[in-house]
C-alpha positions in Angstrom: -25.6 9.0 -10.4 -25.2 5.3 -10.8 -24.8 3.0 -7.8 -21.2 2.3 -8.9 -20.4 6.0 -9.0 -21.8 6.3 -5.5 -19.6 3.5 -4.3 -16.6 5.0 -6.2 -17.1 8.4 -4.6 -17.2 7.1 -1.1 -14.2 4.8 -1.7 -12.3 7.7 -3.3 -12.8 9.8 -0.2 -11.2 7.0 1.9 -8.3 6.8 -0.5 -7.9 10.6 -0.3 -7.8 10.2 3.5 -5.0 7.7 3.0 -2.8 10.1 1.0 -3.2 12.9 3.6 -1.1 11.5 6.4 1.5 10.2 3.9 1.9 13.6 2.2 1.8 15.6 5.4 4.4 13.3 7.0 6.6 13.8 4.0 6.2 17.6 4.2 6.9 17.6 7.9 10.2 15.8 7.2 11.0 18.4 4.6 10.2 21.3 6.9 12.0 19.9 9.9 14.7 22.3 11.1 16.9 19.7 12.7 19.0 16.9 11.2 17.0 14.1 9.5 18.6 10.6 9.4 16.9 9.0 6.4 16.3 5.3 6.1 16.0 3.9 2.6 13.4 1.1 3.5 11.1 3.7 5.1 11.4 5.9 2.0 10.8 3.0 -0.4 7.8 1.9 1.6 6.3 5.3 1.6 6.7 5.4 -2.2 5.3 1.9 -2.5 2.2 2.7 -0.4 1.6 5.9 -2.3 1.8 4.0 -5.6 -0.5 1.3 -4.2 -3.1 3.9 -3.3 -3.0 5.4 -6.8 -3.2 2.0 -8.5 -5.9 0.6 -6.3 -8.1 3.7 -6.8 -7.4 3.5 -10.6 -8.4 -0.2 -10.8 -11.6 0.4 -8.9 -13.1 1.2 -12.3 -12.6 -2.4 -13.3 -15.4 -3.3 -10.9 -18.0 -1.0 -12.5 -20.0 -3.8 -14.2 -20.3 -6.2 -11.2 -23.4 -6.6 -9.1 -22.7 -4.8 -5.9 -23.8 -6.0 -2.5 -23.0 -4.8 0.9 -20.5 -7.6 1.4 -18.6 -6.8 -1.8 -18.6 -3.1 -1.0 -17.4 -3.8 2.6 -14.6 -6.0 1.2 -13.5 -3.1 -1.1 -13.6 -0.6 1.8 -11.3 -2.7 4.0 -8.4 -2.2 1.6 -8.2 1.7 1.9 -9.0 1.5 5.6 -6.0 -0.7 6.2 -3.9 1.5 3.9 -4.9 4.5 6.0 -3.4 2.7 9.0 -0.2 2.1 7.0 0.0 5.7 5.8 -0.6 7.0 9.3 2.3 5.0 10.6 5.0 5.6 8.0 6.1 9.0 9.2 6.5 10.1 12.8 3.7 12.4 14.1 6.0 14.6 16.1 9.4 15.9 15.2 11.0 17.0 18.4 14.6 17.8 19.2 17.6 18.5 17.0 17.4 15.4 15.0 15.1 12.6 13.9 16.0 9.1 12.9 13.6 7.6 10.4 15.4 4.3 11.0 14.5 4.2 14.7 11.0 5.3 13.8 10.7 2.5 11.2 11.8 -0.1 13.7 9.2 1.2 16.2 6.3 0.8 13.8 7.8 -2.0 11.6 5.4 -4.8 12.8 2.1 -2.9 12.5 3.2 -1.2 9.3 4.3 -4.4 7.6 1.2 -6.2 8.9 -1.0 -3.6 7.3 0.9 -3.9 4.0 0.6 -7.7 4.2 -3.2 -7.5 4.8 -3.7 -5.1 1.9 -1.5 -7.3 -0.4 -3.6 -10.4 0.4 -6.9 -8.4 -0.1 -5.7 -7.1 -3.4 -4.6 -10.6 -4.4 -8.1 -11.8 -3.8 -10.3 -8.8 -4.8 -10.7 -9.7 -8.5 -11.6 -13.3 -7.5 -14.1 -12.1 -4.9 -15.7 -9.7 -7.3 -15.8 -12.3 -10.0 -13.7 -10.6 -12.7 -10.4 -12.6 -12.4 -9.5 -16.2 -12.2 -7.6 -17.4 -9.1 -4.4 -17.7 -11.1 -3.0 -15.6 -13.9 0.3 -14.0 -15.0 0.3 -11.2 -12.3 0.0 -13.7 -9.4 3.7 -14.5 -9.5 4.6 -10.9 -8.8 1.8 -10.5 -6.1 2.9 -13.7 -4.3 6.5 -12.5 -4.4 5.5 -9.2 -2.8 3.6 -11.1 -0.1 6.6 -13.3 0.5 8.9 -10.3 0.8 6.7 -8.6 3.4 6.4 -11.9 5.4 10.2 -12.2 5.4 10.7 -8.6 6.6 8.1 -9.2 9.3 9.9 -12.3 10.6 13.5 -11.1 10.0 14.3 -7.7 11.4 17.8 -7.5 10.1 18.5 -4.5 7.9 19.3 -6.8 4.9 15.7 -8.2 5.0 14.3 -4.7 5.3 16.3 -3.3 2.4 15.5 -6.4 0.2 11.8 -6.2 1.0 11.5 -2.4 0.4 13.5 -2.6 -2.9 11.6 -5.8 -3.9 8.2 -4.1 -3.3 9.2 -1.2 -5.6 10.3 -3.6 -8.3 7.1 -5.6 -7.8 4.9 -2.5 -8.1 6.7 -1.4 -11.3 6.4 -5.0 -12.6 2.7 -5.1 -11.9 2.1 -1.8 -13.6 3.8 -3.2 -16.7 1.8 -6.4 -16.5 -1.5 -4.7 -15.8 -1.3 -1.9 -18.3 0.9 -3.1 -21.0 0.5 -6.9 -21.1 -3.0 -8.5 -21.0 -3.6 -11.1 -18.2 -3.8 -14.7 -19.3 
Protein backbone atom coordinates (compact mmCIF):
# COMPACT_ATOMS: atom_id res chain seq x y z
CA UNK A 1 0.00 0.00 0.00
CA UNK A 2 1.35 3.40 -0.95
CA UNK A 3 1.20 6.36 1.40
CA UNK A 4 -1.43 8.02 -0.81
CA UNK A 5 -3.60 4.89 -0.70
CA UNK A 6 -3.35 4.98 3.09
CA UNK A 7 -4.46 8.63 3.11
CA UNK A 8 -7.24 7.94 0.59
CA UNK A 9 -8.63 5.04 2.63
CA UNK A 10 -8.83 7.06 5.83
CA UNK A 11 -10.32 10.06 4.05
CA UNK A 12 -12.79 7.78 2.25
CA UNK A 13 -14.01 6.49 5.61
CA UNK A 14 -14.70 10.06 6.72
CA UNK A 15 -16.59 10.75 3.46
CA UNK A 16 -18.61 7.57 4.03
CA UNK A 17 -19.49 8.83 7.50
CA UNK A 18 -20.73 12.03 5.84
CA UNK A 19 -23.13 10.15 3.60
CA UNK A 20 -24.58 8.09 6.46
CA UNK A 21 -26.59 10.84 8.24
CA UNK A 22 -27.64 12.29 4.91
CA UNK A 23 -29.05 9.04 3.57
CA UNK A 24 -30.51 7.94 6.91
CA UNK A 25 -32.25 11.32 7.26
CA UNK A 26 -33.71 10.94 3.79
CA UNK A 27 -34.95 7.44 4.62
CA UNK A 28 -36.45 8.65 7.94
CA UNK A 29 -38.44 11.25 5.98
CA UNK A 30 -39.63 8.57 3.53
CA UNK A 31 -40.68 6.27 6.37
CA UNK A 32 -42.41 8.95 8.45
CA UNK A 33 -46.06 8.05 8.97
CA UNK A 34 -47.23 11.63 9.40
CA UNK A 35 -47.49 14.51 6.97
CA UNK A 36 -44.20 15.88 5.65
CA UNK A 37 -44.16 19.52 4.59
CA UNK A 38 -41.26 19.62 2.16
CA UNK A 39 -39.10 22.67 1.57
CA UNK A 40 -37.35 22.94 -1.77
CA UNK A 41 -34.17 24.74 -0.54
CA UNK A 42 -33.63 22.00 2.04
CA UNK A 43 -34.07 19.33 -0.63
CA UNK A 44 -31.72 21.07 -3.05
CA UNK A 45 -29.11 21.55 -0.32
CA UNK A 46 -29.22 17.87 0.59
CA UNK A 47 -28.72 16.99 -3.08
CA UNK A 48 -25.92 19.57 -3.40
CA UNK A 49 -24.08 18.28 -0.32
CA UNK A 50 -24.41 14.68 -1.54
CA UNK A 51 -23.00 15.67 -4.93
CA UNK A 52 -20.19 17.60 -3.23
CA UNK A 53 -19.20 14.52 -1.23
CA UNK A 54 -19.09 12.35 -4.33
CA UNK A 55 -17.12 14.92 -6.33
CA UNK A 56 -14.65 15.69 -3.53
CA UNK A 57 -13.99 12.02 -2.94
CA UNK A 58 -13.53 11.47 -6.69
CA UNK A 59 -11.14 14.40 -7.06
CA UNK A 60 -8.96 13.19 -4.17
CA UNK A 61 -7.24 11.07 -6.80
CA UNK A 62 -5.86 14.25 -8.38
CA UNK A 63 -3.62 14.63 -5.32
CA UNK A 64 -1.95 11.23 -5.68
CA UNK A 65 1.38 12.58 -6.95
CA UNK A 66 1.98 15.35 -4.42
CA UNK A 67 4.33 15.15 -1.48
CA UNK A 68 2.13 14.57 1.53
CA UNK A 69 2.87 16.10 4.90
CA UNK A 70 0.76 16.14 8.02
CA UNK A 71 -0.29 19.74 7.34
CA UNK A 72 -1.57 18.94 3.83
CA UNK A 73 -3.30 15.80 5.07
CA UNK A 74 -4.92 17.71 7.93
CA UNK A 75 -6.11 20.34 5.45
CA UNK A 76 -7.73 17.63 3.33
CA UNK A 77 -9.39 15.99 6.35
CA UNK A 78 -11.04 19.24 7.42
CA UNK A 79 -13.26 19.26 4.28
CA UNK A 80 -15.05 15.96 5.02
CA UNK A 81 -15.23 16.73 8.74
CA UNK A 82 -17.07 20.00 8.07
CA UNK A 83 -19.23 18.20 5.48
CA UNK A 84 -20.15 15.67 8.17
CA UNK A 85 -21.48 18.54 10.28
CA UNK A 86 -23.55 19.78 7.34
CA UNK A 87 -24.88 16.28 6.61
CA UNK A 88 -25.82 15.76 10.23
CA UNK A 89 -27.83 19.00 10.27
CA UNK A 90 -29.80 18.79 7.01
CA UNK A 91 -32.51 16.39 8.23
CA UNK A 92 -34.15 16.42 11.66
CA UNK A 93 -32.93 13.72 14.04
CA UNK A 94 -36.34 13.05 15.49
CA UNK A 95 -39.64 12.93 13.70
CA UNK A 96 -42.33 13.30 16.36
CA UNK A 97 -46.00 14.05 16.05
CA UNK A 98 -48.40 13.95 13.14
CA UNK A 99 -46.41 16.22 10.84
CA UNK A 100 -42.94 17.57 10.22
CA UNK A 101 -42.10 20.83 8.54
CA UNK A 102 -38.75 20.70 6.76
CA UNK A 103 -39.03 24.47 6.30
CA UNK A 104 -39.12 25.14 10.05
CA UNK A 105 -36.27 22.65 10.55
CA UNK A 106 -34.28 24.41 7.83
CA UNK A 107 -34.67 27.79 9.48
CA UNK A 108 -33.60 26.31 12.83
CA UNK A 109 -30.33 24.98 11.38
CA UNK A 110 -29.86 27.49 8.54
CA UNK A 111 -26.91 29.41 10.02
CA UNK A 112 -24.73 26.44 11.09
CA UNK A 113 -25.64 24.51 7.91
CA UNK A 114 -24.82 27.37 5.56
CA UNK A 115 -21.69 28.23 7.55
CA UNK A 116 -20.47 24.64 7.13
CA UNK A 117 -21.22 24.75 3.39
CA UNK A 118 -19.44 28.11 3.13
CA UNK A 119 -16.34 26.80 4.93
CA UNK A 120 -16.20 23.72 2.70
CA UNK A 121 -16.65 25.89 -0.41
CA UNK A 122 -13.71 28.08 0.61
CA UNK A 123 -11.55 25.05 1.45
CA UNK A 124 -12.36 23.46 -1.91
CA UNK A 125 -11.57 26.73 -3.67
CA UNK A 126 -8.10 26.69 -2.13
CA UNK A 127 -7.22 22.98 -1.93
CA UNK A 128 -5.63 22.72 -5.36
CA UNK A 129 -3.56 25.82 -4.65
CA UNK A 130 -2.54 24.56 -1.20
CA UNK A 131 -1.56 21.18 -2.68
CA UNK A 132 0.31 22.83 -5.53
CA UNK A 133 -1.62 21.34 -8.46
CA UNK A 134 -3.71 24.39 -9.47
CA UNK A 135 -3.12 28.03 -10.06
CA UNK A 136 -4.94 30.61 -7.97
CA UNK A 137 -7.16 31.54 -10.90
CA UNK A 138 -8.59 29.40 -13.71
CA UNK A 139 -11.89 28.91 -15.53
CA UNK A 140 -13.67 27.11 -12.66
CA UNK A 141 -13.09 29.94 -10.20
CA UNK A 142 -15.99 32.01 -11.56
CA UNK A 143 -18.43 29.24 -10.70
CA UNK A 144 -16.82 28.57 -7.32
CA UNK A 145 -16.89 32.24 -6.35
CA UNK A 146 -20.51 32.47 -7.49
CA UNK A 147 -21.40 29.58 -5.19
CA UNK A 148 -19.59 31.23 -2.27
CA UNK A 149 -21.44 34.49 -2.96
CA UNK A 150 -24.81 32.69 -3.02
CA UNK A 151 -24.17 31.02 0.32
CA UNK A 152 -23.03 34.31 1.86
CA UNK A 153 -26.18 36.00 0.57
CA UNK A 154 -28.41 33.26 2.04
CA UNK A 155 -26.56 33.50 5.36
CA UNK A 156 -27.18 37.25 5.57
CA UNK A 157 -30.67 37.38 4.04
CA UNK A 158 -33.13 34.88 5.56
CA UNK A 159 -35.97 35.68 3.18
CA UNK A 160 -37.33 32.72 1.25
CA UNK A 161 -36.32 34.32 -2.05
CA UNK A 162 -32.67 34.28 -1.00
CA UNK A 163 -32.91 30.69 0.20
CA UNK A 164 -34.56 29.47 -3.01
CA UNK A 165 -32.06 31.38 -5.20
CA UNK A 166 -29.10 30.06 -3.22
CA UNK A 167 -30.28 26.44 -3.29
CA UNK A 168 -31.09 26.48 -6.99
CA UNK A 169 -27.87 28.39 -7.73
CA UNK A 170 -25.79 25.81 -5.87
CA UNK A 171 -27.30 22.96 -7.90
CA UNK A 172 -26.61 24.91 -11.13
CA UNK A 173 -23.06 25.67 -9.96
CA UNK A 174 -22.40 22.01 -9.13
CA UNK A 175 -23.61 20.87 -12.55
CA UNK A 176 -21.53 23.65 -14.15
CA UNK A 177 -18.43 22.57 -12.24
CA UNK A 178 -18.97 18.97 -13.26
CA UNK A 179 -19.12 20.05 -16.89
CA UNK A 180 -16.05 22.27 -16.52
CA UNK A 181 -14.04 19.71 -14.54
CA UNK A 182 -14.78 16.63 -16.54
CA UNK A 183 -15.54 17.89 -20.05
CA UNK A 184 -13.57 21.12 -20.44
CA UNK A 185 -9.88 21.32 -19.48
CA UNK A 186 -8.93 24.09 -17.00
CA UNK A 187 -6.98 27.06 -18.40
